[in-house]
C-alpha positions in Angstrom: -74.6 263.2 21.9 -76.7 261.1 19.5 -76.6 262.7 15.7 -79.2 262.1 13.6 -77.8 260.0 10.4 -78.1 262.0 6.6 -79.9 259.6 5.4 -83.4 259.6 7.9 -83.1 263.9 6.8 -85.6 264.5 3.6 -84.4 267.7 2.2 -86.2 270.4 0.0 -85.3 273.1 -1.9 -87.8 276.3 -3.0 -86.7 279.7 -4.0 -86.4 282.1 -1.6 -86.6 286.0 -0.9 -84.0 288.0 0.5 -80.7 289.5 -0.7 -79.7 288.5 -4.3 -81.1 290.5 -6.9 -82.1 288.9 -10.2 -80.1 285.8 -9.1 -82.8 285.2 -6.4 -85.5 284.6 -9.2 -84.2 281.4 -10.3 -82.4 279.8 -8.2 -83.4 277.4 -5.2 -81.6 278.6 -1.9 -84.5 278.3 0.3 -83.6 274.9 2.6 -85.9 273.2 3.9 -85.1 269.9 6.0 -87.7 267.2 7.5 -87.0 264.6 9.8 -89.4 261.9 10.5 -89.2 261.8 14.4 -91.5 258.2 14.7 -89.5 256.4 11.7 -86.0 257.3 13.2 -84.0 254.5 14.4 -81.1 256.8 15.8 -83.0 257.1 19.3 -84.7 255.4 22.1 -88.9 255.5 22.6 -87.8 257.8 26.0 -85.4 260.5 23.6 -88.3 260.6 20.6 -91.4 260.7 23.7 -89.3 263.6 24.9 -88.3 264.9 21.5 -92.3 265.6 20.7 -93.2 266.6 24.5 -90.6 269.7 23.9 -90.6 270.0 20.3 -94.5 269.3 19.7 -95.6 273.1 18.5 -92.9 272.4 15.7 -94.1 268.8 14.8 -96.6 268.0 12.2 -99.6 265.4 11.9 -97.5 263.1 9.9 -94.9 263.0 13.2 -92.1 265.2 11.0 -90.3 268.3 12.4 -89.1 270.5 9.8 -86.5 273.9 9.8 -85.6 276.2 7.2 -83.1 278.4 6.5 -82.7 281.2 3.8 -80.4 283.4 5.2 -77.9 282.4 2.5 -77.7 283.5 -0.6 -75.9 279.9 -1.0 -77.8 276.7 -1.3 -74.9 274.6 0.5 -74.7 276.8 3.0 -78.5 277.4 3.9 -79.0 273.7 3.7 -75.7 273.6 6.4 -77.7 276.0 8.9 -80.9 274.1 8.3 -79.0 270.9 9.3 -77.1 272.4 12.2 -80.0 273.9 13.6 -82.6 270.9 13.2 -79.1 269.0 15.2 -78.7 271.5 17.9 -82.9 271.2 18.5 -83.2 267.4 18.8 -79.8 267.2 21.1 -81.2 269.9 23.2 -84.7 267.9 23.6 -83.5 264.9 24.4 -80.7 266.0 27.4 -82.9 264.3 30.5 -83.7 267.0 33.1 -81.7 266.9 36.0 -83.8 264.6 39.1 -84.4 267.3 41.8 -83.5 266.4 45.6 -85.7 267.1 48.4 -83.0 269.1 51.4 -83.7 270.6 54.4 -83.0 274.3 55.2 -79.8 273.6 57.9 -79.7 275.4 61.7 -78.0 278.3 60.9 -80.3 279.1 58.1 -83.4 278.7 60.5 -81.9 280.5 63.4 -80.7 283.2 60.8 -84.4 283.5 59.9 -85.3 283.5 63.0 -83.1 286.4 63.7 -83.8 288.4 60.8 -87.6 288.0 61.7 -86.9 289.6 64.9 -84.9 292.2 63.8 -87.7 293.1 61.7 -90.1 293.0 64.0 -88.2 295.4 66.5 -88.0 297.4 64.0 -91.7 297.9 63.0 -92.4 298.1 66.5 -90.1 301.1 67.4 -92.2 303.1 65.1 -94.9 303.0 66.4 -96.8 305.7 68.3 -97.0 304.9 72.4 -99.6 307.3 73.6 
């Protein structure tokens, strides 16, 4: 699994809401991690295309994918959480889809289907009134 190198990440800090009392008004514990996909050297063009296609709604016009964390009171914990979340998103996006191979139903499956159709037909025929 390919990881995003730390030097490609741009990390910003801001004041966050939530728990913390008076401390929350003076500490910047909210963390936003940005990663410029187009400038990345860690991924191939195919992987970048997959990330753009699958995470396109989270990518801004500059080609940056941003993840924010503000759940914890600690800036360090929020930083770790945001980086981990970004890594997970990208790792899930670059997994290539399985190739679907066409298969045909087996003879036994065909016979079973026809037998079930026949039974259903007989069941319905028995319900009809004979006049």
